[in-house]
C-alpha positions as CSV (number, residue, x, y, z in Angstrom):
1,M,120.2,95.1,91.2
2,K,118.6,93.8,87.9
3,Y,116.2,95.9,85.7
4,F,114.0,94.9,83.0
5,W,116.1,96.6,80.3
6,G,119.5,95.9,81.7
7,E,120.6,92.5,83.0
8,L,118.3,90.1,81.2
9,T,116.1,88.9,83.7
10,M,112.4,88.0,83.7
11,G,112.9,85.3,81.0
12,Q,113.5,87.9,78.4
13,T,116.2,87.1,75.7
14,D,116.3,90.4,74.0
15,P,116.3,93.9,75.5
16,D,114.6,95.1,72.4
17,Q,111.9,92.7,72.5
18,K,108.7,94.2,71.5
19,L,106.0,93.3,74.1
20,E,102.3,93.4,73.0
21,G,99.0,93.7,75.0
22,G,95.6,94.7,74.8
23,C,92.2,94.8,76.7
24,A,89.8,92.0,77.7
25,C,87.6,91.9,74.8
26,G,90.4,92.1,72.0
27,N,89.3,95.4,70.6
28,V,92.4,97.5,71.9
29,R,95.7,96.0,71.2
30,Y,99.1,97.8,71.6
31,R,102.9,97.2,71.3
32,M,105.9,98.4,73.5
33,N,108.5,99.2,70.9
34,S,111.3,99.0,73.4
35,A,111.7,97.7,77.0
36,P,110.3,100.0,79.6
37,M,112.5,102.6,81.4
38,F,111.6,101.2,84.9
39,V,108.8,99.1,86.5
40,N,107.1,100.0,89.6
41,C,104.7,98.3,91.9
42,C,102.6,101.1,93.4
43,H,100.8,100.2,96.8
44,C,99.2,103.6,97.4
45,T,95.6,103.8,98.4
46,W,94.7,105.7,95.4
47,C,96.2,102.7,93.0
48,Q,94.3,100.2,95.4
49,R,91.0,102.3,94.9
50,E,91.4,102.6,91.1
51,T,92.2,99.0,90.4
52,G,90.2,97.4,93.1
53,T,93.0,95.3,94.3
54,A,96.3,95.7,96.5
55,F,98.6,97.4,94.0
56,A,99.2,98.6,90.4
57,L,102.0,97.4,88.3
58,N,103.3,100.0,86.0
59,A,105.9,99.7,83.2
60,M,107.0,103.3,82.5
61,I,108.0,104.1,78.9
62,E,108.1,106.9,76.5
63,S,104.7,107.5,74.7
64,D,106.4,107.7,71.4
65,R,107.7,104.1,71.9
66,L,104.0,102.8,72.7
67,E,101.9,102.1,69.5
68,L,98.2,101.4,69.6
69,T,98.1,98.6,66.7
70,S,94.2,98.4,66.7
71,G,90.9,99.8,68.2
72,E,90.4,103.3,69.8
73,L,90.8,104.3,73.4
74,D,88.7,106.5,75.8
75,V,90.5,108.9,78.0
76,V,89.2,109.1,81.4
77,E,90.6,111.9,83.6
78,I,90.7,111.1,87.6
79,P,91.9,112.9,90.5
80,S,95.2,111.7,92.2
81,D,96.8,112.0,95.4
82,S,99.1,114.8,94.1
83,G,96.2,116.8,93.1
84,K,97.6,116.9,89.4
85,G,95.4,114.2,88.1
86,Q,95.7,111.1,86.2
87,K,94.6,110.4,82.5
88,I,93.4,106.7,82.2
89,F,93.5,105.3,78.6
90,R,90.7,102.4,78.5
91,C,88.9,100.3,76.0
92,P,85.5,101.9,75.1
93,D,84.0,98.5,75.2
94,C,85.3,96.4,78.1
95,K,86.7,99.5,79.9
96,I,90.0,97.9,80.8
97,A,92.7,100.3,81.6
98,V,95.8,99.7,79.3
99,W,98.0,102.7,80.4
100,S,97.8,105.9,81.8
101,H,99.5,109.4,82.1
102,Y,100.0,111.1,85.3
103,V,99.7,114.9,84.7
104,G,102.9,115.5,86.8
105,A,104.9,113.3,84.4
106,G,103.2,114.6,81.4
107,D,102.1,113.0,78.1
108,K,105.4,112.0,76.8
109,L,105.5,109.2,79.5
110,S,103.2,106.3,79.6
111,F,102.4,104.1,82.5
112,V,101.6,100.7,80.8
113,R,99.3,98.5,83.1
114,V,101.6,95.4,83.2
115,G,98.6,93.1,83.5
116,S,97.3,94.1,80.2
117,L,100.3,92.6,78.4
118,D,100.1,89.3,76.8
119,E,103.1,88.1,78.5
120,A,102.9,90.0,81.6
121,H,104.9,87.3,83.4
122,L,108.2,88.9,81.6
123,V,107.7,92.1,83.5
124,Q,108.7,92.1,87.2
125,P,108.8,95.4,89.4
126,D,112.1,97.1,89.7
127,I,110.8,98.6,92.8
128,H,107.9,98.8,95.5
129,I,106.5,102.3,96.2
130,Y,104.2,103.7,98.6
131,T,104.7,100.6,100.8
132,S,103.6,102.7,103.8
133,T,100.0,102.1,102.8
134,K,100.3,98.4,101.4
135,Q,97.9,95.9,102.7
136,P,99.0,94.2,105.8
137,W,98.7,90.9,104.2
138,V,101.1,91.7,101.4
139,S,104.5,90.4,102.0
140,L,107.4,91.8,100.3
141,S,110.6,89.6,100.2
142,G,113.2,92.4,100.0
143,E,114.8,91.0,96.7
144,V,113.4,94.0,95.0
145,P,113.8,97.6,96.6
146,V,111.1,98.7,98.8
147,V,110.3,102.3,99.7
148,E,107.6,103.8,102.0
149,E,106.4,106.5,99.5
150,Y,107.7,107.6,96.0
151,C,111.3,106.6,95.1
152,N,114.1,109.0,94.2
153,P,114.8,108.6,90.7
154,K,118.4,109.6,91.1
155,E,118.8,106.9,93.7
156,H,116.9,104.1,92.4
157,W,116.6,104.3,88.7
158,P,119.4,103.0,86.7
159,E,121.4,105.4,84.6
160,E,119.9,104.5,81.3
161,A,116.2,105.2,82.6
162,Q,117.5,108.5,84.0
163,K,118.9,109.6,80.6
164,R,115.6,108.4,78.9
165,Y,113.4,110.4,81.3
166,K,115.6,113.3,81.0
167,A,115.5,113.2,77.0
168,L,111.6,113.5,77.5
169,K,112.2,116.8,79.3
170,D,114.6,118.5,77.0
């Protein structure tokens, strides 16, 4: 299995490459100061409703490796299927979501909206999750693991991602 930070896939030549992104109006800019831990493509109905499309592509990264380089963010708290909620960080002007914190994961872990990256094409999912509720017209090739609900990190996350996540909890 290939992962964003592991074997160099997705056209990346440097695992420490700093990816940058921002909102649609240019007010908010940010930098990911390392490769993400793991990238999921979530097909749950909550992500579909929140994004207005078939899925959300999230690059998971430690919040202290995510740097706001310009602008300010509005934090919008919304409910989630787990009942724990989610904090979405949006540009106050154009309202584009750039990342979120799921309450269950805590504020130390950010879920960057891959579509807000300048070079989003460099970031492909490591797994498709909640495919039991994916849109029927979405076809998955099986090249990337597919699970019907949330993935088991011990089973699907590479060892390095598990270590990084554990360090957040210590």
